[in-house]
Structure formats: C-alpha cells, structure tokens
N, C-alpha and C positions, 0 to 999 in steps of 0.2 A: 768085696766086703767094705762097708763104709768105715772110714777112719774115725776113731773115737774123738769126739769134739772136746776140746780143752776149754773149760770155763774158769777154772780157779786161777788166782792172780799169779802165783809162782810159775805155773805151767805156761801161761800165756807170755809172761815176762821172759822165761827161758827160751821159748821158741822164737819169739820176736828178736830177742838178743842174738840168738844164733844166726838168724837170717840177716840181721843188720851187720854182723861181723863179716859174714860171707860177702854181702853186697859191698861193704866198705872195702874189702880186699880186692874185689873186681875193679873198684873205682880208684884205688890208691895211686896207680900210675898216672892218673890224670893230674895229680898234684905236682908232677915234675915240671920243671921249667921248659919252655919251648926253645931248646937249643939245637934242634935238628935243622938240617939244611933242606933246601927245596926238593932235592932228589928223594928224600925219605919222608917228606911231609905227608904225601898221600897215604903211604903205608901207615903212618902214625895215626892219621884220621880214621882209617878203617879199624885199626886196633882199638882206638878209643871208643868208637861206636860199638865194637864187639863187647868191650868190657861193660859199657852202659847197658847193653841188651842183656848180658849175663846177670848184672846186678838187678835189673828190672824183673827178670824171670825168677830170681831168688826171692825177691820181695812179693811178687804176685803169688807164688806158691804158698808162702806163709799167710798172705792176706786171705786167700781162698779157704785155707784150712781153719784159720782162726775166726773168720767172719767178723761180725760186729763192727766196731769203729774202724778197724784196720781195713776190712773189705770195703767199707763205705769210702774211705780215703782213696782206695784204688779205683772205685767206680767214678769218683769225682775227677780223677786224673784222666779217665777214659774219654770223657766228653770234650777234653781240650783238643783232641785230634792232633794236628800238626802245628797248632798255634803256639804251644809252650814247649813240648818235647818232640823229638823226631817222630814222624808218623809211624815208622816201624815199631818203635817202643810204645807209642800210644795204642797201637793195634794190639800189642800184648796185653795191655790193661783192659782193653775192650773184651778180650776173651775171658776175663776173670770170672764173670758171672756164669758163663757157660760151663766152665770147668770146675766150679766150686763143688766139693763133695757134698752129697745129700745125706740126710739123717737115716738112721737104720729103721727097719720095720718096727722094732721094739720101741724106739723113741717116738715114732709116728703114732703107734698105738697109745703110748703113755699120754701124748698131747691130747688125744680125743677122750681118753678115760678121765683125765683131769677136768676137761671142759664139760663133757656130756655124760660121763660114766658109761659110755658105749664105745665100741670100736667103729671105725668109719663105715665098714660094710653093714653095720646095724643101723646106721643113720641114713645113708644114701642108697638109692636103688642100685647104683654102680659107683665104684671108686677105683681109679687107677693109681696104684701105689708108686708108680714111676713118675717123678715130678716132671712137669713140662718146663719149669723155670726154677732157678735158684738165685737167691739174693743175699744181702748182708744180714737180714733179720729172719727171713723165712723162705719157704719154698712153696711152689704152686702145683696143685694136682687137678686133673680133670675128674668130674663126677656128674652124676645126674640125680636130681631130686626124686622123691617118690612119685611125683606127677609126670616125670619124664623130662623136666626142664634141665638143659645142659648148663652146668655151672663150673666156675673156677674156684678152688678152695685153697686159700692161703694159710699155711700152717707155720707157726713160729718155731724156730729152733729151740730145743730145751735148754734152759739155763743161759739163754742169750742175754737176758737182762743183767744177770750177775757178771757175765763176761764183759759186757760194755762198761759196767761200773769199774771192773778191774782194769780195763784198758785206760780209763781216765785217771786211775790211781797211779798208772805208769806213765805219767805225763812226759817225763824226760825222754822215755823211749819214743813216744809219739813225736815229740819235737825233733828228736834225732832223725827219725824217719823222714819227716818233712824237710829238714835242712839237708839231708843227704840228697834228696831229689832236687831241692831248690836252695842252693848254698847261700844266696843273698836275701833270703826271706827275713822280714822283720820279726819282732816279737808277735807271736800268734796266740797269746793266751785268750784274748777275747773271742777269737774264732773257734778255738778248741772248746770254750765254754758254750758257744752257740751250737757246735756240733754235738756236744753232750746233751744239751736241751732238746735238740732236734731228734736225736736217736732215741731218747727216752720217750718222746711222743710217738715215734715210729713203732715202739714196742707195745703200744696200747692200740689194739685193733678196734676197740669200741670207738676210740677217738678218730681212727682212720675212717670207720664207717660213717661217723658224723660228718667228716670232711667230704667224703664222697657224696653224701646226700646234700650237703650245702652247695657244692658245685653243680650237681645235677639239677637241683631245684632252681638255682639262680641263673643257669646257662640256657636251659631248654628253650625259653621263649625267644631270647635275642640271638642265640647261636644254636639253632637246631642241627647244624652240620657238625657240631662238636659233640661227640657221643661219650657219655659217662655211664658206667655200668650201674644197674640196680643192685641193691644189697638185700640179703636175706637174713633178717634179725634172728629167726628161730634156729638158724644153722650157723650162728656166729657167736663168738665170745671174746674175751680179752686177747686170746692167743690164736684164735681161728676165725677167719673171715671168708664168708661165702658170697660170691659175686656172680652176676650174670656173665656167662661166657660170651665174649665178643670176638669176632673174627675180622681180620684185615691183613694188610701186607706190611712187612717191616720197612724201615726207612731205606735200606739198601735197594729194595725192589722199586721204591717210588722214584728212584733216580732214572728209571727207564720210561717214566711217564713223559708225554709230550710237554713241551715248555709251557704251553697255555695252562695245562693242568697243574704243573708245579708252581706257576705264578699264582694261580687261584688258591692253592693250598697254602702257599707262603703268606698271602695276604690274610687268609683266614686265621692262620696261626698267630700272626702279628696283631691282628685286630683283637683276637681273643685274649692274648697276653696283656694288652693295654686295658681292655675291659676289666679283667681280673684285678690288675694292679690299681687302677685309678678309681673304679666304681666299687668293686667288691672289697678292695684293699686286702686281698688275700691271693697268694700265688701258689700254684703247683710248682714245687721247687726241686723235683728230681727228674731232670730232663734227659737222663740216659735213654738211648734208643729203645731199650727193651720195654720202656713204659709207654710207648706210643705205637699205635697201629694206624694204618691209613687205607682208605679207598680213594678212588678218583674224585669223590665228592664229599669226603668226610675225614675228620680226625678223631681217633679213638684214644682217650686217656685211660690208663689202667691203674696205676699205683698212686695212691694219695697219702702214703705214710709220711712223706715230707711235704708239708705246706707251711707257708709263713704268712702271718697276718702283720699288717703295718698300720700304725696309728696315723691319724689325720695329719699331725704335725710333721711326721717324717715325710709323708708324701708332699706336703706343702713345701718343705725344705728341698726335697728332691726336684720338684718343678723349678724352684728358684735356682738350683744348681744348673739345670739344663738351660734355663733362660739366660743365666749369666755367661754360659759358654757361647750361646748363639750371639749374644750382644757383645761378647768380649769385655764384659764388665768386671774388671779386676777386683774392686772393693767388695762387690756382692759375692764374687767367686771365693775370695779369701774368707769372707765371713762364714759362708756355708761349709767350706772345707774344714775350717776350725771346728765348727759345730759337729760335723760328722766324724771328726777325729783323724782326718787324713794327714794333717800337719799340726804343728804346735805354734804358739804365739811367738816363740823365739826365732822361728824360721824367717828368712829374709824375704823381702818383697820380690827379689830377683828369682828366688825359688818358686814362689807362687806364679810369677809372670811366665817363667819357662814352662811350668806345668800347664798353665792355661793355654799357651801356644801349642803344646803337644796335644792336649785334649781337643782343642779346636780343630787341629788338622785331622784327628781321628773322627770327629763329629761332623765335619763339613759335608761329607757325602749324604748325610741323613737330613739335611735341611734344604735340599734341592727340591723344587716343585716337580710334580709329576711322578712317574714310576721309574725307580732306579734300582739297580742291583747292588749288592755288596761289593766294594772294591776288591780286586784280586790280591792286593798286597796284604801281607800278614801284619796286622796292627801291633802285634807283640814286638815286632822288630823296632818300631818307633818307641814303644814303652821301654824296651831294653836299653835303647840309647840314652833315655832319660835316667833310668835306674842306675846305669853304670856311673853316672856322674855324682850320685849321692850315696851316703852311707846309711843303709837301712837297718843295720844291726842295732838292736836295742830300742828301735822305734816301736811305738804301739801300733797294732793293726787298727784299722778303722772300726766304727761301731759294728756290733755283731750282726745287725740286719743285713749288712753287705755280703756276708758269707753266702747266704742262700739267695739273695737278690742277684748277685753276680753269677751265681751258679745257674739260675734260671735264664739270665740274659745270655750267658755263654751257650747254653743249650739251644736257645732260640737262634742265636747267631750262626752256630754250626749247621743247623738244619736249613736255614735260609741260604747260607753260602753253598751248601751241598746241592741244593736245587738250582742255584743260580737264579733265584726268584726275583722278579722285578716288582718292587713294593712301593706303594704310595706312603712313604714314611711320614710326611708332613701332615697330611689330612688325618691319619690315624692318631698321631701324637696329639694334635690339637683337639680332636674329638675326645681323647682320653682326659686331657686337662679339663675340658668342659664337663665331662662326666663327674670328675672329682669335685668341681666347683658346685655342681647341682645336687650333691649328696649330703 
C-alpha cells in the first residue's frame, strides 16, 4: 500500500525536522576533536564513514517520501558521484529515484479525472498502472494510444505544487539540510531561489512539452543522432504529459561498449552541449542518468522539465571568463568574477590571483590540441584545498544561472569521465564560440 503523500507545510516540516534530527545525531561524533592515536585511527575512519552512511540513509528515506524540492536536492547530489561525497554514499542517493514510493490508484485516477474527466483506461487502448519510473515531480507509465502507438505517460503527483511551495517556506530547514551535507557552504539564498523557479517550471507540463518541441525542432537537422521524443498534445495537460516511447540502454550498460563507440558518443554529447549553450542559448539541465538512454549510434534525451535559458550578455561574459583563464589575464578574470558574483570588490588581488591559478590548473587539460581524455585526478580535491583557505560563511552564492549551468556541466563531466572518452575539446569549444557570434 502506497504511503500517504504529505503536502501540507506542518507535516512536511515535522517529517524533515525528524529526519534532520536523526541524521545530525549520526554525525554528531564527527565534531569531536582528533585526539586518537594511529592505532585507532583506521577504526575511527570506518566508524565516521558508517555514521555518514546512516545519516545519508535517513535523509534519503525522507527525500523519497516527501518528493518535491527535497527529492530534487537528493537527485542533484546523486550526479556528483565520488567527486564531492564518498562513492558509497553517492550511490545511496542514486537509488533515491528507484525507491521513491508511487502514488495510489485513487490518486492516479484523480489526476486523469481532473485533466480529462476520464480514467486512464478510458483514454488509452492500454495503460499499465505500475510506474516504470518515479521522480521528484511525477511518475511515468507505459501506455498505448488508440491507434496502437506505444507511449510514455508522465503523471504529476497530486498536491506537489503545494508541497514545493511549503518546502520553500521552510527555508531554514532546507538550509540546514544543505549545511549538514556541506558544512562550509556559503550563503545559498540565490541558489534556493533558482531552485524554486526551476521547480515551479517543472510542475507545468505544458511548458515542458514546449521545451521538448523546441529542442526537437532545433536539433533534428544538425544533430540527427540526438533523439528527442515526439509529444501528443491531445493526451497531455498541465499535469499529464504523453510522449513517444523511446528505447535504449542506460548509462551503466554503455560502459561495456568498445572505446571507439564511447569516444564517438562522448564527442556527440559534448558537441551537442555546446551547440545548445552557445547557439540555442538553452540547456537541458537535469543530467541524472535516468534522463538519458543510449544506443551505439545515438543519444536519447527524455526529461525536459528542467531547462535553462541564458541571455546573450551572460554567454558573452562566460566566453570572456574562459578566455581570461586561457590567457591568465588577471584583470579580465577579476572583472568577470565580480560581475558573476563569485567574489566582492573588497576581496584582495591575492585571492583573485590564487583562484585564477587554481582554475587554470583545472582548465589546462581542456586547451590541449587534439583528442584528450578527462584527467583521472578528482578536481574537487584541488578546489577543496583552495576553499579550506578562505571563509565561505556569509558569502553570497554566485548568480543564479550557475546553479543549473554547473549542474549540466557536472552531468556532462561525469558521463565523459565514466566513458573515458577522448574528446577534441578545443575545436568544439571554438565552434561553439563561433556559433554564438553568428547568432
């Protein structure tokens, strides 16, 4: 029997508060000073890891049940793999979507009655009530149209809009959740506002259908190997979205492809990413693995609830940022970082200079001519070394565009790294800049 979904503010606040209390309890011993000797250090590390895993499990359970903004945060953590949190804990977050409880039959019926005044079996030739996927906003069912066409039907959870609004009224609890996982995080108000805006758009399936059609129409000619599903307007509404059913293999299975195939898919994914950013000025920004399928010759994009449009000035400044890194031009670098909100006027030139050195070291592998793979080192280790030297508490987070832009970049990075794909970074990047200049 499906667990009753909690949408009202007090209920969500109480459940999240209870989970935070339990998770904090698991992590409390991590606050103790390191007074142990070497003989007990290994045991202490194992115990610390166990406590973090227990805390993660407690939070994941709550995220899956409450869905909405909380589950979205968990999904965002899942794409970090071993870059930010230990891989074993990241794997727990990746299971979040698979284990999220589905809606009841009565809730499913109500969703169709509100949209079409009919039950699903009265609309479709066949409809499988057992969902094939569950996400933060809705779940997906297999069905066939009256003409026999096989489709995927995305159904929004009841009262999810109200639940998301209530999550953002509990901002302090959301901040506590983030700071529990990332103790040194700066002020994240602008990112939370961007998440709020993005989730509000994800709840409008008419807007998602328009986004799907936008990418499909603009990609087909230049990127026929990138498949975007057709939508069916007569079987869609604000809360129900019917799409062409597309089949392919998940990312894990693609790792068994031969290296030549993985290189080709990697180059295709990177080329398409740059085309979308620089020419279309719009990115698919939900890169979790469940939103991608693959064949040896194609990439299939499924979910377009989260997309981000960028204005021309932002992209122009972003190109300036990359050029200032490549040329190690500190004045330009300082200027654009201030504009993007990464630092403040009062920050010292030494801070900007050290930051440029760090970013240049991270960026260098991607300005080498020819085809190159992603370095095996974890770039977050270098970032952590820099972050440890400055006090992030109270600092503003950068401009809101970077929440979803960085999310898209991270998803791209983890896929290319997972394939070990050799990519021509320079040619694709310069082609992207040229596409921007010609639009």
